[in-house]
N, C-alpha and C positions, 0 to 999 in steps of 0.2 A: 626797920631793922628786923629782921627775923629772930625771935629767940626760941633756941633748940638747946635740948641736953647734951653736954660734952661727956655724958657717962659713957665708955667703950659698949658699943652694942645695945644700949637702950632705946625701945620704942614705947615706952609707956608714955600714954598723952599727959597723964600726971605729971610728969617730970619735966614741966615747962613747955611741952610741945603743943598744949591745948591752942595756946594763942595764935602760935605760928600756921596750925592748921587752919585756924579761923580765918587769919590773914589769908592764906592760900584760898579756902574757898570762895572768900570774897573777891580776890585777884579773879579766879576762874569766871566767877559771875560778870567781872567789869571786862575781861577780856572777851568773852562772846559777844558782849554786846557793843565792845568797841571793833571786835573785827567785824560783825554782822554790819555795822553800820558803815565800814570801811568797802565790804562786798559790795553793798547797794551804791555806794558812789562810783566803785570802779564799774559797776554793770552799766550805770548811767554812762559813764565815760566810753564804753564801749570796749574794755579789756578786762580780761580776767586778772585775779589776784597773783604776784610775783612774788614766790617764796625761795629765799638761798638756803638749802640744804648745808652748805660748807662755810662755815666761818667763825672766827675763835675770837674768845676774849681771854685776855691775861689777867688774872687776879694777883695783884701786886701783894696784898698781905700774906698770902699763901707763900708767894716766891721770897718775901722778906722772912717768913719763920722758918725757911729751910736754908738758906742762903750760908748759914754757917757749916752746912755740911756737904759744900761745894757739890751741887746737883748736877752740874756738869760734865763730871766725871763718870756718872752714869749715862749718860746721853750720846748716843750713838753719832748722832746730827753735829754733836762737839768734838767727841773721842776721834772720828774719822773724817778729818778736817784739816786740809792745808791751811798755814798761816794765813794766806791772802784770804781763803774763803772765811775762817774766823774772823778776819778784818772787816770783810765787807757784811757780814752778821752783825757785828757789833755796831756798824753805822746802820743797818737797815732796822734795828732796834731802836736806835736812837732816833730816826728818822720818822718810824711809825708806832711810837710807842704811845702817843695820843689815840690814833686811831686803834691800837690794841685794848685799851683801857678807859678810854672817856667816850661816854656814848652820845654826847653832843655832837663829838666830832663824828661818830660813825653815822648818827643819822644822818647827817648832811651827805655823807658817801652814797649811802643807802638810796638816797633822792636822787642824788646825780645818776647812779646806775639803773634807777628805775625798780629799784626792789623794795617791795612794800613791807615783808617781814623776813626776818632772820631766824633760822634756827640756831641760836647760838650756842656754841660748844667751847670748852677749856682749850686754851693755847695747849697743843697735843703733848709737851712736855710735862704738862702739869696732871698726867696721870700719878706720878712719882711712885710706880710699882716697886722701886727699889728700896722704898722707906720699910722699917718694920711695922707690921700690920697695924697695930694700933697707932701709932703715927700717920699710918697712909690713911685709916678711916677718919682721925682728924682733921687731916688737911681737906679731905674728899669732902667732909662736912662743909668746911670753910667755901671752898669754891662752889658748892652746891647752893649753899645758902645766899650767896652773894648773886648767881644767876637768877635766883628767885626773886631777889629785889628788884635786879634789872626788869624782867619780867613783871612783876606788878607795876612799878612804875611806868612802865612802856609798854602795855598790856595789848595795843593794836599794832606794835613794831616787831615784838619778839615771843619766840616761845624758848623754851630752854633744853639743852641735852647737857645732862651733867655727868660727875665722874664716880666710878667708884674702887675700891682697894680690891683688885684681882689677885695680889698676892695672897688675901685670905678669903676665900669663897662665903665663908660665913658670914664675915663682914661685908663683903660685897653684896649678896643677898638683901641684906639688913638693910644697908645703904639704897640699895635699888628700891625697895619698898618704901623707904623716907622719901626718895627723890619723886617717886611716882603719886603716893598717895598724901603727901603731905606737903610737899613744894610746887605739885602740880607740874613738874617737867615732864617733858613727853620721851624719854629715853636717857640713852647714856652713849659717851663716846668712850671708846676702848682702844688699844692699840692691837697691833696685828701679833704681837706676843708679849709675855708679860718676864720683864728684865731677863729677855733671851730664852724662855721657856715656851714651848709651843702651846697654843691656846687647847690643845688636845692632850697635854702631858698629863698622865694619870695621877701624878702626884698633886696637880692643881685642883683636879676635881671640879673641872668649870659648868660640867654638866647642868649640875644645879643651877648656877647662873643664868646659863642658857635656857633652862625650864622654866625659871621663874620670869625672864624677859619675855618668854613665850605666853604666859599666864597672865602676865601684866596686859600684854599685848603692845610693847612700845618698840621703839626704834633702836637699834644699835649702829653706832656709827662707827665705824674702823679705820682708824687714822693712824699711819704710820709715822716713827719719829727718826726715819732712817735705817738703813739695814746693819742687823747687829753684827753680823762680819765684814766690816766694811774697810779692811785693810788696803784691797784693790780700788778701793773708789774714793780715795782721799782727794786727788787733785780733780780742780775743774768743776767742783760742787756736785760731783758725779754722786755722792752718797744720798743727794737729794735727786737729781735729776734721773740717776738711775734706781737709788739705793731704796726711794721711797716707793714707786710703783713695785718694785721688786718685794720689799716686805710685804705690801697687800698680796702679791700674788701668792707668797709662802703662807703666810696666814690663811687665806681664803682657801688655798690647794688642801692644807690640813682640815679645815671645817669640811669640806667634801669628802676627800679621801677616808680623814677619819669617823665620819659618818654622823656629824654633828647635824647636817642639814636633812638627813634621813630620818634621824630620831625626833628631830623637832620642826617639823614642817609647819610651814607658817612663820618661822621667826622673819624679823624684817630688819634684815643687815643691809646697811648703804656702804658700798664702796666708794671712797675718794677718787678723785684721778681717775675717773672713768673706768674704773676697776682695775688700774695698773696694767699689767703685760697680759694677766690670764682673760680680761675683757676681749683681747683682741689676737690671741694666740690659742685658743680654747680647743680647735680640733685635735693636739696634740695630745691631750689629756684624753680625749675620747678614744685616738688611736692607742694609746698605751693601755687604757683599762681593756680593750678589745684584745691586745696581741699578749698582754703578760698577765700571770695570776697572780702576782706579787702586787698587782694595781686593782686586784679583786676581792681584798682578804676583808672588806668591810662592806663597801656599798654593792646593791644590787641592780642599779642603773648606770649609764653612762653619765660621766662627771657632769656633762653640760646639762643633763636634765635637773641637775640641783643647783648649777650656777646661774641658771635661768631664774631663781628663786629670789636672788640677791637683785639689790637695786644699785645704779651706778649714777654719779653726779656727771654734768656736762664738761668738766674741764678737760679739754682734749686739744684745745688751742687751734684745731683746724674742721674746717664743716664737713669735708670727705669722712674723716674718721669717725665724728659724731653720728653721720648718716649711716655709716657701718655698723656703730654700736646700737641705734635704733633698729635697724633692720634686722640684727641679728637677736635683741632681747626681746623688742617692743618697746613703743611710747611709754606704755604704762610701768616700765621700769627704771625710767630715766628721770632725773631731776636736777633742775636749774643749780649749778654751784659755783662759787667763786674764788674760795680759799682766801677770802677776806681777813687780813688786810696785807697778807704778805706778797713779795714780788713775784713768787712763782704762782700768782693767783689770776683768775681771770677778770680783766677790768669792763669788758664789755658782753657779759653774759647774755643780754637780751640780742644784741646785734648778732652774738655767736649762734645762737638758735636761730634767729630770722635767716640768718645766710644760709641754712640748711636746705639743699634741694629739694624738692619732692615732698617737703613737708606739710601735712595737711593744716588748717589753721586749727581745728579741733585738737589735733596731736600738738602742734605749738604750745596752746594753753595747758594742755596737761602736763608738758615737760617743764614748763615756766611755774606753775603752781598748784595745778590740779590734784597732781600726785603727792606733792608733798603735803598737803591741806588734807588730805585723806590718811596717808602714812601718820600724821602728828596730830590728828584730830582736830583741825582748827573747824570748828564748826560753823557750818554755812547758815 
C-alpha cells in the first residue's frame, strides 16, 4: 500500500510521502531489472517487446467514493445515449468488470493477445473534471496511488499513466509532479475537453500544465468520453462510434490552431482511435489555413506540420487505413493500442499490424513496442 499525504496541495516528503517515494524508487529499480530480463528473453525468442499504449483500469474505490453524486449525469457517453445503448452498456460492464479491475484476469488476456506490457490508464470517465477541485485532486490521488501499486506488484507487465484534476491548473501541476517524481508513472491521461471547456480556454490556463508535462518529458494520452454536444448522436451508439473520434478531432484541432503545439514543441501527446477523424482528413485543415486569415491568427505554419508531432494508436480496424496512417505520419509516430477491455477495442492488435501490406519488419517492431518503449522510458 502507498502512503501519501491527503492534505490538498501538499508536496512535502515529511508529510508521509517519504515511504511512498522510497517504495517508488525500489519499484523503479525492480522494474528496470525485470524488464531488462524480459527483453533478453524476447531477444532469444526472436521478437521484440509488445507494448499496449491504450488500455484502461477502473478504480472501484474511487467510483464508490463519488457514487452519491451520480457521476453519470456529467458523462456525455451516458447523457447522450438511447435506452437501448444504456442497456447494452450496463451489460458490457457486468460482463467485463473483472477485466477492468482484476489484474489476474487482465494478465491472462494480455498473454492471449501477445501483449508483454500495458501502459495502463484510468477508465476514461475517471478523470472527474466535473467535481469541485479539492475533491477532484483527492480522487486523482486515489486513482494514481492504485495504478502505482499495480505497477509495483507487476513491474514487468505494467507502466502507469495517471490522471490530474485539470479543472484547477495549480492542483493539476502538483499532481502531475507527484505522479512522475514520487509514483514513477510515465505520464497522464486527459480528456479532449474539461467538462465542456476547450483545453485552450483562457480561464483554465492549461498552458502551465502543458509546460510542466514538457519539462518532465512525459506522455499525455488524450482519450475522449463521448461528444459533449451529442444530442444528434444518441441512437445507434453514435456518441461513441462517431462522438469519440469527433471529440478527439476537436480537442486536437484546438491544440494545433490555438498554438499549444507551437509554443510547446516536443510535447508527447498520444491520440487514441488512430487520431480520430483529424488523422485521416488532415488536408482540409491545411487548405483552410492557406485560404482564410481567421485560420492563421496564432500558428505560423500549416496545421499538419504540428499534427505530425502527435502520436497515434493502431485502432483502425482496417489494415489499409492503418497503412495510410503510417504512410502519412511515419512508423515512428504509431503505437500498438487495444482499448482493452471494451467492446470497441481491437482484439488482435498483433494480427492487425502483421496484416499491413509493405510494412518492413523493423517498422513492425517499432509500432508493436519500440516506439512506446522510447516514449514511456522503458529501459533496455
